[in-house]
DSSP file (Angstrom, degrees, kcal/mol; ACC not computed):
  #  RESIDUE AA STRUCTURE BP1 BP2  ACC     N-H-->O    O-->H-N    N-H-->O    O-->H-N    TCO  KAPPA ALPHA  PHI   PSI    X-CA   Y-CA   Z-CA
    1    1 A M              0   0    0      0, 0.0     2,-0.1     0, 0.0     0, 0.0   0.000 360.0 360.0 360.0 130.3   11.3 -106.9   95.5
    2    2 A S     >  -     0   0    0      1,-0.1     4,-1.9     4,-0.0     5,-0.2  -0.326 360.0-108.5 -82.8 169.5    9.8 -109.0   92.7
    3    3 A S  H  > S+     0   0    0      1,-0.2     4,-2.3     2,-0.2     5,-0.1   0.834 118.2  54.7 -69.3 -32.7    7.9 -107.5   89.8
    4    4 A S  H  > S+     0   0    0      2,-0.2     4,-2.3     1,-0.2    -1,-0.2   0.878 107.9  49.5 -69.7 -35.2    4.6 -108.9   91.1
    5    5 A Q  H  > S+     0   0    0      2,-0.2     4,-2.4     1,-0.2    -2,-0.2   0.901 111.3  49.3 -68.6 -39.7    5.1 -107.2   94.4
    6    6 A K  H  X S+     0   0    0     -4,-1.9     4,-2.8     2,-0.2     5,-0.2   0.906 110.9  50.9 -62.8 -41.4    5.9 -103.9   92.7
    7    7 A F  H  X S+     0   0    0     -4,-2.3     4,-2.6     2,-0.2    -2,-0.2   0.929 111.5  46.5 -62.8 -45.2    2.7 -104.3   90.6
    8    8 A L  H  X S+     0   0    0     -4,-2.3     4,-2.6     2,-0.2    -1,-0.2   0.901 113.2  49.8 -62.7 -42.0    0.6 -105.0   93.7
    9    9 A K  H  X S+     0   0    0     -4,-2.4     4,-2.1     2,-0.2    -2,-0.2   0.924 113.9  44.5 -64.4 -44.6    2.1 -102.0   95.5
   10   10 A N  H  X S+     0   0    0     -4,-2.8     4,-2.3     2,-0.2    -2,-0.2   0.888 113.6  50.6 -67.5 -38.6    1.5  -99.6   92.6
   11   11 A S  H  X S+     0   0    0     -4,-2.6     4,-2.5    -5,-0.2    -2,-0.2   0.918 110.2  49.7 -64.7 -42.9   -2.0 -100.9   92.1
   12   12 A F  H  X S+     0   0    0     -4,-2.6     4,-2.4     1,-0.2    -2,-0.2   0.902 111.4  49.2 -62.6 -41.1   -2.8 -100.5   95.7
   13   13 A A  H  X S+     0   0    0     -4,-2.1     4,-1.8     2,-0.2    -1,-0.2   0.896 111.2  49.5 -64.8 -40.2   -1.5  -96.9   95.6
   14   14 A A  H  X S+     0   0    0     -4,-2.3     4,-2.4     2,-0.2    -2,-0.2   0.910 111.7  48.3 -66.5 -41.3   -3.5  -96.1   92.5
   15   15 A I  H  X S+     0   0    0     -4,-2.5     4,-2.3     1,-0.2    -2,-0.2   0.919 111.2  50.0 -64.7 -43.4   -6.7  -97.5   94.1
   16   16 A C  H  < S+     0   0    0     -4,-2.4    -1,-0.2     1,-0.2    -2,-0.2   0.847 113.4  47.3 -63.6 -33.0   -6.1  -95.5   97.3
   17   17 A F  H  X S+     0   0    0     -4,-1.8     4,-0.6    -5,-0.2    -2,-0.2   0.891 117.0  41.1 -74.7 -40.1   -5.6  -92.4   95.2
   18   18 A C  H  X S+     0   0    0     -4,-2.4     4,-2.1     1,-0.2     5,-0.2   0.762  97.7  75.4 -82.5 -26.7   -8.6  -92.9   92.9
   19   19 A L  H  X S+     0   0    0     -4,-2.3     4,-1.9     1,-0.2    -1,-0.2   0.911  96.4  46.2 -57.1 -48.7  -11.1  -94.0   95.6
   20   20 A P  H  > S+     0   0    0      0, 0.0     4,-2.2     0, 0.0    -1,-0.2   0.862 110.3  55.5 -63.6 -32.1  -11.7  -90.6   97.1
   21   21 A L  H  X S+     0   0    0     -4,-0.6     4,-2.2     1,-0.2    -2,-0.2   0.896 106.9  49.6 -65.9 -38.7  -12.1  -89.0   93.7
   22   22 A L  H  X S+     0   0    0     -4,-2.1     4,-2.0     2,-0.2    -1,-0.2   0.896 110.5  50.3 -65.3 -39.9  -14.9  -91.5   92.8
   23   23 A W  H  X S+     0   0    0     -4,-1.9     4,-2.1    -5,-0.2    -2,-0.2   0.916 110.8  48.9 -65.5 -42.6  -16.7  -90.7   96.0
   24   24 A V  H  X S+     0   0    0     -4,-2.2     4,-2.2     1,-0.2    -2,-0.2   0.914 111.2  49.4 -64.1 -43.7  -16.5  -87.0   95.5
   25   25 A S  H  X S+     0   0    0     -4,-2.2     4,-1.8     1,-0.2    -1,-0.2   0.882 111.8  48.3 -66.8 -36.4  -17.8  -87.2   91.9
   26   26 A S  H  X S+     0   0    0     -4,-2.0     4,-1.6     2,-0.2    -1,-0.2   0.869 110.7  51.5 -70.8 -34.3  -20.7  -89.5   92.9
   27   27 A A  H  X S+     0   0    0     -4,-2.1     4,-1.0     1,-0.2    -2,-0.2   0.889 110.6  48.4 -67.4 -38.5  -21.6  -87.1   95.8
   28   28 A Q  H  X S+     0   0    0     -4,-2.2     4,-0.6     1,-0.2     3,-0.3   0.870 109.0  53.5 -68.7 -35.7  -21.6  -84.2   93.3
   29   29 A A  H >< S+     0   0    0     -4,-1.8     3,-0.6     1,-0.2    -1,-0.2   0.847 106.1  53.6 -67.3 -33.2  -23.8  -86.1   90.9
   30   30 A N  H 3< S+     0   0    0     -4,-1.6    -1,-0.2     1,-0.2    -2,-0.2   0.756 105.9  52.4 -74.0 -24.0  -26.4  -86.8   93.6
   31   31 A T  H 3< S+     0   0    0     -4,-1.0    -1,-0.2    -3,-0.3     2,-0.2   0.541  83.6 106.9 -90.8  -6.3  -26.7  -83.1   94.5
   32   32 A S    <<  -     0   0    0     -3,-0.6     2,-0.5    -4,-0.6    -3,-0.0  -0.511  54.5-158.4 -75.6 141.6  -27.4  -81.9   91.0
   33   33 A C        -     0   0    0     -2,-0.2     2,-0.1     6,-0.1     6,-0.1  -0.974   8.1-166.5-123.7 118.1  -31.0  -80.9   90.3
   34   34 A T    >   -     0   0    0     -2,-0.5     3,-0.5     1,-0.1     5,-0.1  -0.458  35.8-100.2 -99.8 174.8  -32.3  -80.8   86.7
   35   35 A A  T 3  S+     0   0    0      1,-0.2    -1,-0.1    -2,-0.1    -2,-0.0   0.861 119.1  41.1 -64.8 -38.1  -35.4  -79.3   85.3
   36   36 A G  T 3  S+     0   0    0      2,-0.1    -1,-0.2     0, 0.0     2,-0.1   0.576  99.6  89.8 -88.6  -8.6  -37.4  -82.5   85.1
   37   37 A S  S <  S-     0   0    0     -3,-0.5     2,-0.7     1,-0.1    -4,-0.0  -0.409  79.6-114.2 -89.2 163.9  -36.3  -84.0   88.4
   38   38 A T        +     0   0    0     -2,-0.1     2,-0.4     2,-0.0    -2,-0.1  -0.870  42.0 176.2 -97.1 117.5  -37.9  -83.6   91.8
   39   39 A C        -     0   0    0     -2,-0.7     2,-0.5    -5,-0.1    -6,-0.1  -0.938  22.2-150.4-125.7 144.2  -35.6  -81.7   94.1
   40   40 A V        +     0   0    0     -2,-0.4     2,-0.4     2,-0.0    -2,-0.0  -0.962  19.7 175.6-114.3 123.8  -36.0  -80.5   97.6
   41   41 A S        -     0   0    0     -2,-0.5     2,-0.7     3,-0.1    -2,-0.0  -0.992  18.2-151.7-129.9 137.1  -34.1  -77.4   98.7
   42   42 A V  S    S-     0   0    0     -2,-0.4     3,-0.1     1,-0.1    -2,-0.0  -0.918  79.4 -19.6-111.1 111.5  -34.4  -75.7  102.0
   43   43 A G  S    S+     0   0    0     -2,-0.7     2,-0.3     1,-0.2    -1,-0.1   0.573 107.9 114.5  74.2   8.7  -33.7  -72.0  101.9
   44   44 A K        +     0   0    0      2,-0.1    -1,-0.2     3,-0.0    -3,-0.1  -0.831  59.9  11.7-111.3 151.8  -31.8  -72.1   98.6
   45   45 A G  S    S-     0   0    0     -2,-0.3     2,-0.8    -3,-0.1    -2,-0.0  -0.067  99.8 -51.9  80.9 178.3  -32.8  -70.6   95.3
   46   46 A D     >  -     0   0    0      1,-0.2     4,-1.7     2,-0.0     3,-0.4  -0.835  44.0-165.5 -97.8 107.8  -35.5  -68.1   94.4
   47   47 A D  H  > S+     0   0    0     -2,-0.8     4,-2.6     1,-0.2     5,-0.2   0.824  86.0  59.5 -64.7 -32.8  -38.8  -69.3   95.9
   48   48 A S  H  > S+     0   0    0      1,-0.2     4,-2.1     2,-0.2    -1,-0.2   0.884 106.3  47.9 -65.8 -36.5  -40.9  -66.8   93.8
   49   49 A L  H  > S+     0   0    0     -3,-0.4     4,-2.4     2,-0.2    -1,-0.2   0.903 112.0  49.7 -68.2 -40.2  -39.5  -68.3   90.6
   50   50 A N  H  X S+     0   0    0     -4,-1.7     4,-2.3     2,-0.2    -2,-0.2   0.900 111.6  48.4 -64.6 -41.0  -40.2  -71.9   91.8
   51   51 A K  H  X S+     0   0    0     -4,-2.6     4,-2.4     2,-0.2    -1,-0.2   0.900 111.6  49.7 -66.4 -40.5  -43.8  -70.9   92.7
   52   52 A E  H  X S+     0   0    0     -4,-2.1     4,-2.4     2,-0.2    -2,-0.2   0.911 111.2  49.1 -64.6 -41.9  -44.4  -69.3   89.4
   53   53 A Q  H  X S+     0   0    0     -4,-2.4     4,-2.3     1,-0.2    -2,-0.2   0.910 111.9  48.9 -63.8 -41.7  -43.0  -72.4   87.6
   54   54 A A  H  X S+     0   0    0     -4,-2.3     4,-2.1     2,-0.2    -2,-0.2   0.890 110.6  51.1 -64.7 -39.5  -45.3  -74.6   89.7
   55   55 A R  H  X S+     0   0    0     -4,-2.4     4,-2.4     2,-0.2    -2,-0.2   0.914 111.0  47.8 -63.7 -43.3  -48.3  -72.4   88.9
   56   56 A Q  H  X S+     0   0    0     -4,-2.4     4,-2.5     1,-0.2    -2,-0.2   0.895 111.3  50.4 -65.4 -40.2  -47.6  -72.5   85.2
   57   57 A E  H  X S+     0   0    0     -4,-2.3     4,-2.2     2,-0.2    -1,-0.2   0.887 111.1  48.8 -65.4 -38.2  -47.2  -76.3   85.2
   58   58 A K  H  X S+     0   0    0     -4,-2.1     4,-2.5     2,-0.2    -2,-0.2   0.908 111.1  50.1 -66.9 -41.7  -50.5  -76.6   87.1
   59   59 A Q  H  X S+     0   0    0     -4,-2.4     4,-2.3     2,-0.2    -2,-0.2   0.918 111.7  47.7 -62.4 -43.8  -52.3  -74.4   84.7
   60   60 A Q  H  X S+     0   0    0     -4,-2.5     4,-2.4     1,-0.2     5,-0.2   0.901 111.4  51.1 -64.3 -40.3  -50.9  -76.3   81.7
   61   61 A W  H  X S+     0   0    0     -4,-2.2     4,-2.0     1,-0.2    -2,-0.2   0.915 110.3  49.2 -62.8 -43.0  -51.9  -79.6   83.4
   62   62 A D  H  X S+     0   0    0     -4,-2.5     4,-1.9     2,-0.2    -2,-0.2   0.907 111.6  48.8 -63.8 -41.8  -55.5  -78.3   83.9
   63   63 A E  H  X S+     0   0    0     -4,-2.3     4,-1.9     1,-0.2    -2,-0.2   0.908 112.9  46.3 -66.1 -42.0  -55.8  -77.1   80.3
   64   64 A T  H  X S+     0   0    0     -4,-2.4     4,-2.6     1,-0.2    -1,-0.2   0.825 108.3  57.6 -70.8 -29.1  -54.6  -80.4   78.9
   65   65 A R  H  X S+     0   0    0     -4,-2.0     4,-2.2    -5,-0.2    -1,-0.2   0.917 106.6  48.5 -64.7 -42.2  -56.9  -82.3   81.3
   66   66 A M  H  X S+     0   0    0     -4,-1.9     4,-2.1     2,-0.2    -2,-0.2   0.912 112.5  48.4 -63.5 -41.8  -59.9  -80.5   79.8
   67   67 A L  H  X S+     0   0    0     -4,-1.9     4,-2.4     2,-0.2    -2,-0.2   0.908 110.7  50.4 -64.6 -41.5  -58.7  -81.3   76.3
   68   68 A R  H  X S+     0   0    0     -4,-2.6     4,-2.5     1,-0.2    -1,-0.2   0.887 109.2  52.3 -63.1 -37.8  -58.2  -84.9   77.2
   69   69 A S  H  X S+     0   0    0     -4,-2.2     4,-2.3     2,-0.2    -1,-0.2   0.911 109.3  49.0 -64.3 -42.7  -61.7  -85.0   78.6
   70   70 A K  H  X S+     0   0    0     -4,-2.1     4,-2.5     2,-0.2    -2,-0.2   0.916 111.9  48.6 -62.7 -43.8  -63.2  -83.6   75.4
   71   71 A V  H  X S+     0   0    0     -4,-2.4     4,-2.5     1,-0.2    -2,-0.2   0.912 111.8  49.3 -63.5 -42.5  -61.3  -86.1   73.3
   72   72 A N  H  X S+     0   0    0     -4,-2.5     4,-2.2     2,-0.2    -1,-0.2   0.895 110.9  50.0 -64.1 -39.7  -62.4  -89.0   75.5
   73   73 A T  H  X S+     0   0    0     -4,-2.3     4,-2.2     2,-0.2    -2,-0.2   0.921 111.9  47.6 -64.3 -44.4  -66.1  -87.8   75.3
   74   74 A R  H  X S+     0   0    0     -4,-2.5     4,-2.4     1,-0.2    -2,-0.2   0.912 111.9  50.0 -63.4 -42.7  -65.9  -87.5   71.5
   75   75 A T  H  X S+     0   0    0     -4,-2.5     4,-2.3     1,-0.2    -1,-0.2   0.893 110.1  50.9 -62.8 -40.1  -64.4  -91.0   71.3
   76   76 A E  H  X S+     0   0    0     -4,-2.2     4,-2.3     2,-0.2    -1,-0.2   0.898 109.5  50.1 -65.4 -40.5  -67.0  -92.4   73.5
   77   77 A K  H  X S+     0   0    0     -4,-2.2     4,-2.1     2,-0.2    -2,-0.2   0.920 111.0  48.9 -63.8 -43.7  -69.8  -90.8   71.4
   78   78 A E  H  X S+     0   0    0     -4,-2.4     4,-2.3     1,-0.2    -2,-0.2   0.904 110.9  50.6 -62.6 -41.0  -68.3  -92.2   68.2
   79   79 A F  H  X S+     0   0    0     -4,-2.3     4,-2.8     1,-0.2    -1,-0.2   0.908 108.5  52.1 -62.7 -41.9  -68.0  -95.7   69.8
   80   80 A D  H  X S+     0   0    0     -4,-2.3     4,-2.5     2,-0.2    -1,-0.2   0.890 109.3  50.3 -62.5 -39.7  -71.7  -95.5   70.9
   81   81 A K  H  X S+     0   0    0     -4,-2.1     4,-2.0     2,-0.2    -2,-0.2   0.937 113.7  44.3 -62.8 -46.9  -72.8  -94.7   67.3
   82   82 A I  H  X S+     0   0    0     -4,-2.3     4,-2.0     1,-0.2    -2,-0.2   0.902 113.4  51.4 -65.1 -40.7  -70.8  -97.6   65.9
   83   83 A D  H  X S+     0   0    0     -4,-2.8     4,-1.9     1,-0.2    -1,-0.2   0.910 110.5  47.4 -64.3 -43.1  -72.0  -99.9   68.6
   84   84 A S  H  X S+     0   0    0     -4,-2.5     4,-2.4     1,-0.2    -1,-0.2   0.853 109.1  55.3 -68.3 -32.7  -75.7  -99.0   68.0
   85   85 A A  H  X S+     0   0    0     -4,-2.0     4,-2.4     2,-0.2    -2,-0.2   0.896 107.0  50.2 -66.0 -39.4  -75.2  -99.5   64.2
   86   86 A F  H  X S+     0   0    0     -4,-2.0     4,-2.4     2,-0.2    -2,-0.2   0.914 111.6  48.4 -62.7 -42.3  -73.8 -103.0   64.8
   87   87 A D  H  X S+     0   0    0     -4,-1.9     4,-2.4     2,-0.2    -2,-0.2   0.915 111.7  49.0 -64.3 -42.4  -76.9 -103.8   67.0
   88   88 A A  H  X S+     0   0    0     -4,-2.4     4,-2.3     2,-0.2    -2,-0.2   0.894 111.0  50.6 -64.8 -39.5  -79.3 -102.4   64.4
   89   89 A K  H  X S+     0   0    0     -4,-2.4     4,-2.7     2,-0.2     5,-0.2   0.935 110.7  48.7 -63.8 -46.1  -77.6 -104.4   61.6
   90   90 A D  H  X S+     0   0    0     -4,-2.4     4,-1.8     1,-0.2    -2,-0.2   0.921 112.5  48.4 -59.4 -44.7  -77.8 -107.6   63.6
   91   91 A N  H  < S+     0   0    0     -4,-2.4     4,-0.3     1,-0.2    -1,-0.2   0.891 112.5  48.9 -63.4 -39.4  -81.5 -106.9   64.4
   92   92 A C  H >< S+     0   0    0     -4,-2.3     3,-0.9     1,-0.2    -2,-0.2   0.915 112.4  46.9 -67.4 -43.6  -82.2 -106.2   60.7
   93   93 A E  H 3< S+     0   0    0     -4,-2.7    -1,-0.2     1,-0.2    -2,-0.2   0.798 115.3  46.4 -70.2 -27.7  -80.5 -109.3   59.5
   94   94 A K  T 3< S+     0   0    0     -4,-1.8    -1,-0.2    -5,-0.2    -2,-0.2   0.392  87.8 125.9 -91.9   2.7  -82.3 -111.5   62.1
   95   95 A S    <   -     0   0    0     -3,-0.9    -3,-0.1    -4,-0.3     5,-0.0  -0.257  59.8-143.8 -65.6 147.2  -85.6 -110.0   61.3
   96   96 A V  S    S+     0   0    0     25,-0.2     2,-0.6     3,-0.0    -1,-0.1   0.587  76.0 102.8 -82.9 -12.3  -88.6 -112.2   60.5
   97   97 A N    >   -     0   0    0     24,-0.9     3,-1.2     1,-0.2    -2,-0.1  -0.626  62.0-158.4 -72.5 116.7  -89.7 -109.5   58.0
   98   98 A L  T 3  S+     0   0    0     -2,-0.6    -1,-0.2     1,-0.3    -3,-0.0   0.688  88.4  59.5 -72.9 -18.1  -88.8 -110.8   54.6
   99   99 A N  T 3  S+     0   0    0     13,-0.0    13,-3.0    12,-0.0     2,-0.3   0.473  83.4 104.7 -88.0  -2.0  -88.8 -107.2   53.1
  100  100 A A  E <   +A  111   0A   0     -3,-1.2     2,-0.3    11,-0.2    11,-0.2  -0.618  42.4 167.3 -85.0 135.8  -86.2 -105.9   55.5
  101  101 A Y  E     -A  110   0A   0      9,-2.3     9,-2.9    -2,-0.3     2,-0.5  -0.991  34.3-115.2-143.5 154.1  -82.6 -105.3   54.3
  102  102 A W  E     -A  109   0A   0     -2,-0.3     7,-0.2     7,-0.2   -13,-0.0  -0.752  17.7-154.5 -92.0 127.4  -79.6 -103.5   55.7
  103  103 A E  E  >> -A  108   0A   0      5,-3.0     4,-1.8    -2,-0.5     5,-1.2  -0.890   6.2-166.2-100.3 107.7  -78.3 -100.5   53.8
  104  104 A P  T  45S+     0   0    0      0, 0.0    -1,-0.1     0, 0.0     5,-0.0   0.820  82.1  55.2 -68.7 -30.6  -74.6 -100.2   54.7
  105  105 A S  T  45S+     0   0    0      1,-0.2    -2,-0.0     3,-0.1     0, 0.0   0.892 122.7  26.6 -71.5 -36.6  -74.1  -96.7   53.4
  106  106 A T  T  45S-     0   0    0     -3,-0.2    -1,-0.2     2,-0.2     3,-0.1   0.592 100.0-133.6 -97.6 -12.9  -76.9  -95.2   55.5
  107  107 A K  T  <5 +     0   0    0     -4,-1.8     2,-0.3     1,-0.2   -19,-0.1   0.930  62.2 125.3  58.3  49.1  -76.6  -97.8   58.2
  108  108 A R  E   < -A  103   0A   0     -5,-1.2    -5,-3.0   -20,-0.0     2,-0.7  -0.944  66.1-119.1-134.4 156.6  -80.4  -98.3   58.3
  109  109 A C  E     -A  102   0A   0     -2,-0.3     9,-2.8     9,-0.2     2,-0.3  -0.869  42.3-172.6 -95.6 118.3  -82.8 -101.2   58.0
  110  110 A L  E     -AB 101 117A   0     -9,-2.9    -9,-2.3    -2,-0.7     2,-0.4  -0.745  27.7-112.1-116.7 158.7  -85.0 -100.5   55.0
  111  111 A D  E  >  -A  100   0A   0      5,-2.5     4,-2.3    -2,-0.3   -11,-0.2  -0.747  22.6-141.7 -85.9 133.3  -88.1 -102.0   53.4
  112  112 A V  T  4 S+     0   0    0    -13,-3.0    -1,-0.1    -2,-0.4   -12,-0.1   0.898  97.1  43.8 -63.6 -42.4  -87.3 -103.6   50.0
  113  113 A S  T  4 S+     0   0    0      1,-0.1    -1,-0.2   -14,-0.1    -2,-0.0   0.868 129.7  21.2 -76.8 -36.5  -90.6 -102.5   48.4
  114  114 A T  T  4 S-     0   0    0      2,-0.2    -2,-0.2     0, 0.0    -1,-0.1   0.716  87.9-134.1-105.2 -24.9  -90.8  -98.9   49.6
  115  115 A G     <  +     0   0    0     -4,-2.3    -3,-0.1     1,-0.3     3,-0.0   0.545  60.6 134.5  80.3   6.8  -87.2  -98.0   50.6
  116  116 A R        -     0   0    0     -5,-0.1    -5,-2.5     1,-0.1    -1,-0.3  -0.568  64.5 -97.3 -88.6 151.9  -88.4  -96.5   53.8
  117  117 A P  B     -B  110   0A   0      0, 0.0     2,-0.4     0, 0.0    -7,-0.3  -0.412  36.2-126.0 -66.6 142.4  -86.7  -97.2   57.2
  118  118 A L        -     0   0    0     -9,-2.8    -9,-0.2     1,-0.2   -26,-0.0  -0.766   8.5-153.4 -90.5 132.8  -88.4  -99.9   59.2
  119  119 A A  S    S+     0   0    0     -2,-0.4    -1,-0.2     1,-0.3   -10,-0.0   0.928  91.3  13.9 -70.1 -45.3  -89.3  -98.9   62.8
  120  120 A R              0   0    0     -3,-0.1    -1,-0.3     1,-0.1   -28,-0.0  -0.880 360.0 360.0-133.8 102.0  -89.1 -102.5   64.1
  121  121 A P              0   0    0      0, 0.0   -24,-0.9     0, 0.0   -25,-0.2   0.511 360.0 360.0 -69.4 360.0  -87.3 -104.9   61.7
């Protein structure tokens, strides 16, 4: 028997020995269920604990949804204020009234001579 034939024979034996071990380890990895994963179990485990965990997660989701809604509403209001200020500035700068000027600190269109806000610039 030559050395290459011995090598092939030993390699084949090693592969045949390791192949079932690889299959078993992959099968065990597929059946593990971690906290963040979605697992389906039939008749295994404590269902009351699973239901309680699901209830708590739903409650937390509902509370964060309300908070997200409040933040979105506030952001929308701030955007509307800024947007209307841009429109008012544009109207003031395009005004035919020569006494109109834009006051950036108060974000109002004022009359130069009186300092009062202009109703229609």
